[in-house]
C-alpha positions as CSV (number, residue, x, y, z in Angstrom):
1,X,15.4,11.9,51.0
2,X,15.3,8.5,49.2
3,X,14.9,5.4,51.3
4,X,17.0,2.4,50.2
5,X,16.5,-0.2,52.9
6,X,15.6,-0.7,56.6
7,X,17.2,-2.8,59.3
8,X,13.9,-4.4,60.4
9,X,14.0,-8.1,59.8
10,X,10.9,-10.3,59.3
11,X,10.1,-13.8,60.6
12,X,8.5,-15.0,57.4
13,X,8.7,-14.4,53.6
14,X,6.5,-11.6,52.5
15,X,4.7,-13.6,49.8
16,X,1.8,-11.2,49.3
17,X,4.2,-8.2,49.0
18,X,6.1,-10.1,46.3
19,X,2.8,-10.9,44.5
20,X,1.6,-7.3,44.6
21,X,4.9,-6.0,43.2
22,X,4.8,-8.7,40.5
23,X,1.3,-7.8,39.5
24,X,2.2,-4.1,39.2
25,X,5.2,-4.9,37.1
26,X,3.2,-7.3,34.9
27,X,0.4,-4.8,34.4
28,X,3.0,-2.2,33.4
29,X,4.5,-4.5,30.8
30,X,1.0,-5.1,29.4
31,X,0.6,-1.3,29.3
32,X,3.8,-0.9,27.3
33,X,2.7,-3.4,24.8
34,X,-0.7,-1.7,24.4
35,X,-1.4,0.9,21.7
36,X,-3.8,2.5,24.1
37,X,-0.9,3.2,26.5
38,X,0.8,5.4,23.9
39,X,-2.4,7.3,23.2
40,X,-3.3,7.6,26.9
41,X,-6.7,5.9,26.6
42,X,-5.5,3.0,28.7
43,X,-5.6,5.3,31.8
44,X,-9.1,6.4,31.0
45,X,-10.3,2.8,30.8
46,X,-8.6,1.5,33.9
47,X,-7.8,4.6,36.0
48,X,-10.1,6.0,38.6
49,X,-12.0,9.1,37.3
50,X,-13.8,10.9,40.2
51,X,-16.6,12.4,38.1
52,X,-17.2,9.0,36.3
53,X,-17.2,7.0,39.6
54,X,-19.8,9.4,41.0
55,X,-22.0,9.3,37.9
56,X,-21.5,12.9,36.9
57,X,-19.8,12.0,33.7
58,X,-19.7,9.0,31.4
59,X,-16.9,7.5,29.3
60,X,-17.3,7.1,25.6
61,X,-18.2,3.6,24.5
62,X,-14.7,2.9,23.2
63,X,-13.1,3.7,26.6
64,X,-15.6,1.8,28.7
65,X,-13.9,-1.5,29.5
66,X,-14.9,-2.2,33.1
67,X,-17.6,-0.7,35.4
68,X,-16.5,2.5,37.1
69,X,-16.6,0.9,40.6
70,X,-13.9,-1.6,39.6
71,X,-11.5,1.1,38.6
72,X,-11.0,1.7,42.4
73,X,-9.1,-1.6,42.3
74,X,-7.7,-1.6,38.8
75,X,-6.2,1.9,39.3
76,X,-4.0,0.5,42.1
77,X,-2.0,-1.6,39.7
78,X,-1.7,0.8,36.8
79,X,1.3,3.2,36.6
80,X,1.9,6.2,34.5
81,X,5.5,5.6,33.6
82,X,8.7,3.7,34.5
83,X,9.8,6.1,37.3
84,X,6.3,6.1,38.7
85,X,6.4,2.3,39.0
86,X,10.0,2.2,40.3
87,X,9.3,4.8,43.0
88,X,6.2,3.0,44.3
89,X,7.8,-0.5,44.2
90,X,10.8,0.7,46.1
91,X,8.6,1.9,49.0
92,X,6.6,-1.3,48.8
93,X,9.8,-3.4,48.9
94,X,11.2,-1.6,51.9
95,X,8.2,-1.2,54.1
96,X,5.4,-3.6,53.2
97,X,7.2,-6.8,54.3
98,X,7.2,-5.8,58.0
99,X,3.5,-5.0,57.9
100,X,2.7,-8.3,56.2
101,X,4.8,-10.0,58.9
102,X,2.8,-8.2,61.6
103,X,-0.6,-9.0,60.2
104,X,-0.2,-12.3,58.3
105,X,-0.8,-12.7,54.6
106,X,-4.6,-12.6,54.3
107,X,-5.1,-9.7,56.8
108,X,-2.3,-7.8,55.1
109,X,-3.9,-8.1,51.7
110,X,-7.2,-6.9,53.1
111,X,-5.4,-4.1,54.9
112,X,-3.7,-3.1,51.7
113,X,-6.8,-3.0,49.6
114,X,-8.7,-1.1,52.3
115,X,-6.0,1.5,52.3
116,X,-6.2,1.7,48.5
117,X,-10.0,2.3,48.8
118,X,-9.4,5.0,51.5
119,X,-6.9,6.7,49.2
120,X,-9.2,6.6,46.2
121,X,-12.1,8.1,48.1
122,X,-9.9,10.8,49.5
123,X,-8.9,11.7,45.9
124,X,-12.5,11.5,44.7
125,X,-13.9,13.8,47.3
126,X,-11.0,16.2,47.0
127,X,-12.3,17.0,43.5
128,X,-15.6,15.4,42.7
129,X,-15.8,17.0,39.3
130,X,-12.3,15.9,38.1
131,X,-12.2,14.1,34.8
132,X,-8.5,13.2,35.2
133,X,-7.8,9.5,35.7
134,X,-5.9,8.5,38.9
135,X,-3.5,5.6,38.6
136,X,-0.8,4.1,40.8
137,X,-0.2,2.1,44.0
138,X,0.8,5.2,45.9
139,X,-2.3,5.6,47.9
140,X,-2.3,1.9,49.1
141,X,1.4,2.1,49.8
142,X,0.8,5.3,51.7
143,X,-1.4,3.2,54.0
144,X,1.5,0.8,54.5
145,X,3.7,3.7,55.4
146,X,1.2,4.9,57.9
147,X,1.1,1.4,59.5
148,X,4.9,1.2,59.6
149,X,5.0,4.6,61.4
150,X,2.7,3.2,64.1
151,X,4.3,-0.3,64.4
152,X,8.0,0.4,63.8
153,X,8.7,4.1,64.4
154,X,12.2,3.3,65.8
155,X,13.4,1.1,63.0
156,X,16.4,2.5,61.2
157,X,16.1,3.3,57.5
158,X,19.1,3.9,55.2
159,X,18.3,6.9,53.1
160,X,20.1,8.7,50.3
161,X,20.1,12.5,50.7
162,X,21.2,14.1,47.4
163,X,23.1,17.4,47.4
164,X,23.7,18.0,43.8
165,X,26.9,16.2,42.9
166,X,27.4,15.3,46.5
167,X,25.2,12.7,48.2
168,X,25.0,11.4,51.7
169,X,24.0,7.9,53.0
170,X,22.7,8.0,56.6
171,X,20.5,5.9,58.8
172,X,17.4,7.7,60.2
173,X,14.6,6.5,62.4
174,X,11.5,5.5,60.4
175,X,9.5,8.1,62.4
176,X,11.5,10.9,60.7
177,X,11.6,9.4,57.3
178,X,7.9,8.7,57.1
179,X,7.0,11.9,58.9
180,X,9.0,13.8,56.3
181,X,7.2,11.9,53.5
182,X,3.8,12.9,54.9
183,X,4.7,16.5,55.4
184,X,6.1,16.6,51.8
185,X,2.8,15.2,50.5
186,X,0.8,17.8,52.4
187,X,3.0,20.7,51.1
188,X,2.8,19.4,47.6
189,X,-0.9,19.1,47.9
190,X,-1.2,22.7,48.8
191,X,1.1,23.8,46.0
192,X,-0.7,21.6,43.5
193,X,-4.1,23.1,44.4
194,X,-2.7,26.6,43.9
195,X,-0.6,26.0,40.8
196,X,-2.3,22.9,39.2
197,X,-0.6,19.5,39.0
198,X,-1.1,15.9,37.9
199,X,-0.1,14.1,41.1
200,X,-2.8,12.6,43.3
201,X,-1.5,14.0,46.6
202,X,-4.9,13.7,48.2
203,X,-4.8,10.0,47.6
204,X,-1.3,9.8,49.2
205,X,-2.5,11.6,52.3
206,X,-5.8,9.7,52.4
207,X,-4.0,6.4,52.1
208,X,-1.5,7.3,54.9
209,X,-4.2,8.4,57.3
210,X,-6.3,5.3,56.4
211,X,-3.2,3.1,57.2
212,X,-2.7,4.8,60.6
213,X,-6.4,4.3,61.6
214,X,-6.8,0.8,60.2
215,X,-3.6,-0.6,61.7
216,X,-4.8,0.2,65.2
217,X,-7.8,-2.0,64.6
218,X,-5.8,-4.7,62.9
219,X,-3.3,-4.7,65.7
220,X,-6.0,-4.9,68.3
221,X,-7.6,-7.9,66.7
222,X,-4.3,-9.7,66.5
223,X,-3.5,-9.1,70.2
224,X,-6.9,-10.5,71.1
225,X,-6.4,-13.5,69.0
226,X,-2.9,-14.2,70.4
227,X,-4.3,-13.9,74.0
228,X,-7.0,-16.5,73.2
229,X,-4.4,-18.9,71.8
230,X,-2.1,-18.6,74.8
231,X,-4.9,-19.5,77.2
232,X,-5.3,-18.9,80.9
233,X,-2.7,-21.5,81.9
234,X,0.2,-19.4,80.8
């Protein structure tokens, strides 16, 4: 099930969403031009490594570019390959604009980064001894999906359902599209733990849950603010 677009219009341009997508694309272009990308050392320098973040391991001097704490943020903008980037940016393009429209630009940026942090911590504590770098915006975007599920469960999403040579385009409620996404992450997480795998499913799940929890607080704050602005005379 591949989402292509939703039918949920916004009242303002999602500038922050555009900037986040642009930064991810720009960083990927920098990656491609770097010799360290081809050797894989780029990911060790800017990806989040759980055991290094917790101080259980240290990077060699030639890989140490930024303090381990800052890799929580740098890892959100680094992607492992072209398809990794395209997949994440597609979900960002479809779903993030509405959450930005709901929260406003500054609050959306804060929300996005907090979801990314929640996703990173979920991955760290899922395997504290891991020496594998985690990269990608998937966790933060998972938070956006969780928020969309809460705020716009009945929005219609156009999805492509592939059946080998035959594919079907249908519109489905966001509740089912995002619910299916979450269940798929959970199943893949279980399979990954039993078989081994290189995808940070714990980060996807952690980001999604972080988004669901955080959006409830962000929504509440917005409602209180709007009530104050309206005043008792209305």
